[in-house]
N, C-alpha and C positions, 0 to 999 in steps of 0.2 A: 597759254601755246599759241605761235601766229599762225596763221591759215595761209600758206604760199599759193600764186597761181603760177603754175607753169605753165609756156609753151613748147613748140615740139624742138624750137631752139634757141639760144639765147637771145639772139636779139627779137624773138616773138615773144619770150617771157619779160623783157623791159616794154617792149610797145605795150604789154599785157597790165602791165602793174601800172601804167601812166605815165612811163621814162621817155617824153622823144616822142608821143602818143598824135602829134599834129603833124609830123614830119617823115617822108618817107626813108626809112635807114638805107644807108652807103654802105658796099661791100665791094673789095677789089674791083670800083670802078661803076658797080652795077647800083642802080639804086631800087628798092623795094618799095610797093605802096601796100601797106595793108588795108582791108577791110573787111569789117566785124559782123555776123551775122545777127539776127535780131535774137536768137536762142545765146549766143555768148556774150552779149548785152544785158540779156534779162540775167543770167548767171552770175557776170560781177557785178551787175546792181546788187543781187542780191549777196552776194561773197562783202561785200561791202557793209554790211549791216553789221557784221561781225567779223569783224578784220583779224579779232584776238578774242581766242577763249577763255575766259575766266575761271580761276576756285572748279567750282560742280557743272561748269558746261563743259571740261575736257573730258571726264566720264562718260556724261549726259550725250558728248557728242559721238563717241564712241561706239556706246548704247544705244542712240537711237538716232543717226544723224538729221531725220527728216524731223523731230520735235525743236533743232535750233532752224531748219531749212527746209519746210515741208511743200516748200513749190519746187523743188531742185530733185530731179530724178538723179541719183547717186550710180555712177561707175566707178568700178572699182580694176586694178590692173590684174587681169588675169595670169601675169607670167610671172608675179610676185608669189605665185602659191605654186603650192605640188601639183606633179601633174594630174594628181587624182583630180584634183577640184578642176569641175568643169563649168561651173559656175555660182551664183550667188543670187539668193531667193531672201525678198522681203518678205516676212511673212506675216498674213492678217491677222489679229486677233480679234475675232467679232465676240457680240454682246449683246442680248436682245434686249426692244423695249417694245412693250402692246402700244399702238396709238393708233387713234381715229379705228378700232375696230381690226388691225393686223399686225402681224409681229417684223418689225423694222430692225436691220443687225449693223452695230456699228464698233468700229476700232474700240478696244475698250481702254488704249489710252490717248488716238489723236482724236477719239468722237468722230471722224468721219463717216459715212455712209461706207459697207462691206456688201455690194453686191455678190451675192452667190447664191448656188441651186441649192433650198435648203433639204430639198426630197433627194438631192444626187449625194451630200453629203451624210445623209445620214445613211444610204445604201452601204457607204465607202465604212461608216463605222461600223456596220453589220456584219462587213465581210471580215472585218480584223478590228475587233473596239480598243487591242492594248495599245495599238502606233497612238503620238501625237498630234502626227503631220499628216493632212492629205491632199494631195494636189487633185484642184477642180481646173480645167482647160489649164491655163497658165499661171496662176496663183495656188502658191501653200496656206493654206487653214491649217492652223493652228488649233487642234479642237483638245483641249485641257480638258481638267474633272466640270471647270463652271461654264464652258460651250455643252459638254457632253452633255450634263443636269441640264439644259435648259431645251436641251433635244430629245429629252426623256430618256437616258442614258445614264443611271445611277443615280449618287449622289453629289454635292457638290463637295467638294475636300480644297483646304489649302492650296494655293500655288505659289510659287516663289520664280520660276522660271521667266523672264522680262526680254531677252532676248529675242530680238528684231530682223534683223539681217543673221543672215548663218553662209556657211558653205556648203555646197552641193557637191556632193563627190559621185562619181564611178561607184556605184555602191557593191558591183558583183551580186547581186542577187537572183534576177531573173540569168541574166548570160554576163560572162565575164569580161566585163568591159576594161578591168584594170588589173594588169598581170605584173608582176616584180619577180624577173626569172632568178634564183639565188645561182650563185656564182659557184665556186668549187670550193667544197669541203672538206679541209685536212683538220689536223687535230694535233697541238702540239706542245712541247709545254715550257711554260714561262717565269722568267722568273718571278717572285714574290715582291714587290717593291716594296722597298727598305723604307718607306716611310709609315707601312702598314703597323702599329701598334698591337700586334694581336700575332696567335700564334694559330693556325689555319689546322684544322682535322685533314688528313687523310682525304678525303670527299669533299671538304671543301674549296681544296687545293684544285683539286679534278674540275669542278664545280667553275671554279676561275679560269681555269685552262680552258677550259670548254666555250666560256664568255670569250676569251681573247681571242681563241681560232676562229670561234664564231664573226665576229669584228672582224679580222685579219682577210677570210677569208670572202666579206661582203655580204655574208650572211646574217642569218636573225633569229631569234631564241624566245623560248619558252619555257620558264624557271620554273616546275612543278613539284621542288621537295617537299616532302613532309612538312606539317606545322612543325616548328622548335629546332630547323635544319640549319638554321640562320643564312636565308635567302639572302637579308640586307646586308651580312657581312663579305660575304661571296661578291656582291655588286660593290659594296663598296672597294674592295681591293682591287676590283676590276677600273671603277673611277682611278683610282690612283695610277694604274696601271696606264692609263688612259692618260691624264696628266704629265705622265713619262715620255708617252710618244706625243705629245704637244697634241690631243684629240680630246681634248676635254670640254673646250670652251667653243660654241655654248652647250650645254645640255639641260634636258629639261629632266624632271621627274613629275610624274602625273600619280597621285595618290590619292585616299580617303585623306579629308581634313585631320581626320582624331590621328592619324598616323607622323603626320608633320614633325611634331615637339619629339618623337618617336626616333625620327632619322636624324633631325638634327645633334640628337644625344647621343645616339650610336655615331656619329662622323667625328664630333667633339672628342669622344673618348678612343675611339681609335685610327684615326682620318684625322691627326690634330691640324694637320698643314691643309685642310681643307675647310677649317671651321668658319675661315673669312672668306670665303666663296661662294658663301650661300647668300641667297637670293629668293623671301618665302613672299610669291605671288599673291596676295591676300588682302581685304579690307578696303575701305576706302580710298586710302591714300596709294594703291598698287599703279604703278608706272606702267603706262601705255604708250609705251616708246620703242618701237624695232629696234631701233640703233642701240638702245640701252641694251634691251633680252640679249642681243648677238652679243653682248661683251661680256655677260655673265655666267661664269663655270657651270653652276650648277641653280638653278631656277627648280624650288619648288612650288608647285599647283594644285589645286584640289581639282578633280574631274570637274565639280559644278563651276568654276571657276573658269575655266579652260573652255568649257560650254559657252559662258558670257563674251569671255574676249576671244574666240578662235580667227579671227578678222586679226589680230593683230598678232598671235602667235603663228598663225599661218604662213606669215609672210616671213617668219626665220627659217633660217637651214641649220637646223640641230646637228651637231656628229653624234650627240646619243638622244634616244627618245626612251625613257624608262618608264612602264607601266606598272606600278606595285598596286597587290589586289587588283589582277586582272579580271578579277570576277564583276568587277563592276562597270564593266560594256560589255557583258553576257547580251544583250538586246540588241543586234542587229537594227531595230528601228528605233535606240534612243537617241535621245541629240547628245546623249555624253558618247556615244560610241561613236557616232557619225565625225563628230569634232573633233576627237583622238585620230581616227584614220585620216582626216586629212589634213594634218602636221607634214610638216618637212624633218625626215632624219636620216642621218646616212645610217646609222646602226639602230635598230629597235629589238625590247625585251621587253617580253610580259613574265611579271612574276605574279604567281597565285600556286596556295596549295591544293587549290578547289575549281579548276579548271572547269569541270562537267556539274551543275546542281540539281537540274532540273530536267534539261535536255540538251542533246548534242549538237543544236543548233547554237548553244551558247560556246562551244568551241571554239566552232566554226568563226566566230563574230571575232576570237581574241587572235586566231592565226591569220581573219585575214587584215588586221592590223599588223600583225606582225611580219607575216610573209603573203601580202595578196597573190592569190592566184593559187598556192601551191596548194590549197582545199580545194579548187576548182570553184565555180560559181556555186551560192545557196541551194537554188533546185537541183543542179546536177549532185552536190553534196549530199542534201537531203536523197535523193533517187538511190545514191551506194551504199548510203551508212545509217540510213535514218528508217526509210521504210523495208529495209534488210538490217538483219543484224550480220555485219562483219567487220567487229574489231580487229582482228587479224589484219586485213587489208589498211583496215584505219591505221594502227599502229606503223606499219612496212611506211606510209606515206608522212606518219609524225617523227618517224623517228632522228629525222637529219636534223629537226629543231627544237625538240622535247628530251627534257633531263627530268630524273624525279625520280629521289633517291627513297627510302622510307626510316624510321628511326630503328626499325627493326632488323634494317638492311646493315644501317651502317654504325650501330650505338648500341648496338645489343650487349655487348660488355664494356661500354663504359655511360651509361644510366644506371641508375638504379632499376629496381623492380618497381611496375607499375603493377597492383593488386587490384582485379577488379570484383570485387564483392559483389556473395551472393544478396540479392535483393532482400529488401524489409517488410515486409505484409503485413499492413495495419487493417482490422476493420474499421471502416467505418461507422462514424458516432453517429448518434440519433439524429440529429438535425442536418447532418449531412445525407441521412437516408432518407430522411422526408421531404428534404429539397432535391436531391435526386430523380426521387418519384415524379415530382412535379416536372422534371423536365424530361424526363425519359417519355413524357409522351408526348412532346414536341418532335420526338426525334421518326415520328411516323408519315412528315412534311418533305414538301420536296428537297432535296438537293442543299439549297441554302440553308433553310430553315435547320435542317440535320448536322449542317456542321458547325452552326452555330450552336446549338444541343451540348457539341463535341464539347468545343471549346468551354461553358458554363459547366460543364461538368467536370473538366478539369483544372477552372479557378475553385470550385466548392470544394473538391477533394484538397488540394492544396489549402484554403481555410475559406468556409462557408460564408463569415462575413464579407465577401470578396465582391459576392450578388447581393447579399441583402444591404448589406451599408451599415448594420448591427454595428455595435461595441464590442471589439473580437475578443475572444475568451480561448485561452491556451486550452482547454481541452475539448471545444469543438473539436479540434485540428487535430487526431491520433497524430497527424506526419510532425504537426509544427512540437505535440509532444516526446516523441522519439528524436527529434533535432536537439532539441532543447539539451536531452539527457546525453544524446551523442557530443554535441556541444562539453556538457562536463565533462564526458571522458577526454575528450583533445586537451581540455583545459588543463589536468592534471600533469599531460605530457611538456607542456606548452611551448604546443605547436600551434598552424593557422588552418585557417578550413576559408573554404572559398563554395559560397553557397548560389546555386545555379537556381532559376528563374526567369521564363520572359513577363510575367505579370508585375506592373510597377506596384499596381495595390496588395501583392502579395509581398512584393520589396517591402513596401513602407511596414504591414502588421507585421515582419521578420525583423525588420529594424529595430520596431519600439520595444518588441517583448524580448530580443537579445540584448540589447541597452539595457532593459529596464534589470535582468535578471543577473547581466557578467559585469554591469557596471562599464561597459567599455563603447568608443565612438565604435561604428559600425560602418564605413566608407561603402556609396553603392555607385556601379557603374553601369550606367544604360543608354541608352540613345540620347537621354537627358547630358551625360553627363561631358563638360565641356575641356576641362583641363584632366582627362586619362592619365597622361603620362606623370604628372607631380603626384597624384591620386595613388597610384601604383606605386610611386619612387616613397613613398611618405610609408605605404604600409611593408614594402619592401624591407623598409630601417628599420620598423616598430621592431623591439624585441619583446621573444614570448607571445603569448596570444593571441590571437587575434580574429576576424572573420571579417569577409567582404563577400556585400552581394553583387550579383552579375546577371545580365542579361546574354544569353549566349551567341545572340547575335551581334550584339553591339561588341560585346567582350570578346568574339571566340577570335579577333584576328588583329594582331601589332601588339599584341601586351605579353609580356616575360614576368611571370608571377612566381617565380621558381621560390619566395620562402615559404610559400604554402605548400603541404602534401597532402593534404587531404580536399579531395571534390566530393558535393554536395549535389547528384541533381535532384533537387525537391520537385521539380515539375519537367515532364522528360519531353523530348523535341522533334518531330516530326522527320527528320534527317539524320543518322546515325551519324552522318561524316559532319554535321553540325554539333552535334555533341562531341565526339571525336576531339574537336578544334578546340572545344571551351576547354576540355581538359587538359590538353596539351599549351594552355597556359602556365601550369604547374610541369608538367610533365614535358620538359624541352632541357635542349641544353644549359648547364650551370643548376641542375637541380642534382642536391647531394643526398636525398633521402629518399625512404622507398614511399613511391605516391599510393593512397588509399582513394578509391572511387567505390562511392556510394547512391543508389538509388532508394527511394522509399514510394513505397507503390500500396493504392489505397483497394483496399477489397470492400465489394459491396454486393454478399450475395441475395439479398431478398432484393432487387432490382437486379441484379444482370447476376444472372447464375452462370454464364458463359465467357464469365468476367467484364470488369469495369473498363474504361477507355484506357485507362492505366495500366491494367493486367492485359488488354489485347496487343498496346503500343508495343509493350516490354517484347511480348513473346513475340512480335513482329521487326520489331528491332534487334532482338538475340539474333533471327534468324536471318538476317539482312546485312549483319556485319561485314559477313566478308565482304558483301557489294560496296560496302564504302572503303575499305582498301584500294577501288579499282575505280582513281579518279575520274576516269575516260569514259564508266561505263554509267550510265544516268539512271538516277535517285527519283523513281517516280513516284512523287510526293502524293499526289491526286488521287493515284492509284492507291496507296497505303492508307490513305484515309476512310475511300472506299470498302477496303478489304474490315477496317476497326469498325465502321459501321452496318453491313453486312453482318459482322457477327455479332453483333449488338443487337443489331432489332432478329434476328431468328430467334428469340428467346418465347 
């Protein structure tokens, strides 16, 4: 990559690049003599040290230009970016060194001293410990887990974010600074693109028309259809429509990295005319060139890669920006959210079946990407909808941008039945009772130790070897004994089973025992699974009896596993919406058999006469199942955990 020096005019550019430097320039009979300031001379000298960037220097320059030009103060043309971008932030990433009896702070990458008021930063972190970026005077400090640990806030954990320069946006948090007024909103019917090789259900055609109408009227949208209703299909049809309207190039699809392969497969299957239009921006060889990106019909990028390459992507004006699984930007403080909201786009769409998981602020953040200003500033939004319950007014404000349909509404007569079977209650083994008695004593401590005790109880009731690290025996876990019997019954029917638990050690024990007894390969999908689409494809194509183990969070989105029709929740999840998403991997479009859902629950009356953590979780989850269907009403997981603790402590 060649670095060019450009002046305000072609004549100045020639002069700065050494063409005719000693002579005055003649234009229309007038002679102009150039004089260079000391700063310009210094900059030119610095740039001539690296006139050409080679190999790894190219991504190095974009990630951290100061690593190649440490003495140069970089500036960017603000006009190249969205009107929402108000400037650029160079972020200091300090780490401490104890020297000469005192703590000194240095940039973790450059090694340069980073002067800042340590006490002031501590106060800012105490105010809001979830944030990563804190502004002290005119400098942003990146306070990741490492720095917070240095300052006495929690334990250090691995960090991967190395972004040095980011876009500073009007964030609409304290006051409404950036407002995009929606234009007229009409609803029209549009012809389905002939290049779509699929038949749309009536509700999918309605969704397609809704998307096309929003785009035509200059508006934006949040598509919040229930899991398994084919949001991706509706958007693919819309992209084909945009292609016909010559409004496809360039389009940006931002999504979790695990879903890129799924989108690619769906496009190749249902919109093959677009399969050669896909550019996947990931890995060390990704192309960081604005002109190249401007000519890509469909660019797929993960949220984290966009966060790193935001200075490049922020200069592209996209026809369409689509954020899939938009709950990934639910925190308005996150660098993911700020990077996405800094992008330029004519049409913006967020896709998620769960726009609210823990709090209404998550909905505000998504809508501040979709239609900035329509949900007010964050401060005013909280005043109107968080501090006082007013969901009716909230839905009124949302209705022009929001579309959600449930399977019960639109597929009741098309999908097979879903049978939520009565839970199977099992008495704890002697070993589980002994361990549970030991854990129970730690529940009288503070909130953190009590929550930790709940996790250990959930693990040991799954199998005691998870907490003892002993050789696991089937008989020590009544749930495992019951699971093996249940699998035996399903094997006779030659059907498939999905087993959900978030604990990796439980996955390992189940995988070993199932393989040993049934002689089958048992695939696992958790947070470490790199090739999820291929794992699912092989499982779906396999005939006869099969079992897959999954984490409810890692496998809760973007997977279609309709070859299975038995779903077992081996351990329960705190949020009923997450459990529903997990079940919907099997209960969705494409399922041809009735789906059976099982829950295995351990009882331990000796230690917990009013109910074990599993019994109380089931009781409360059943009470709150209706709440899980309303994706705009937040589910308070922390409050739920407190309720379980209070009931268990009341023994």
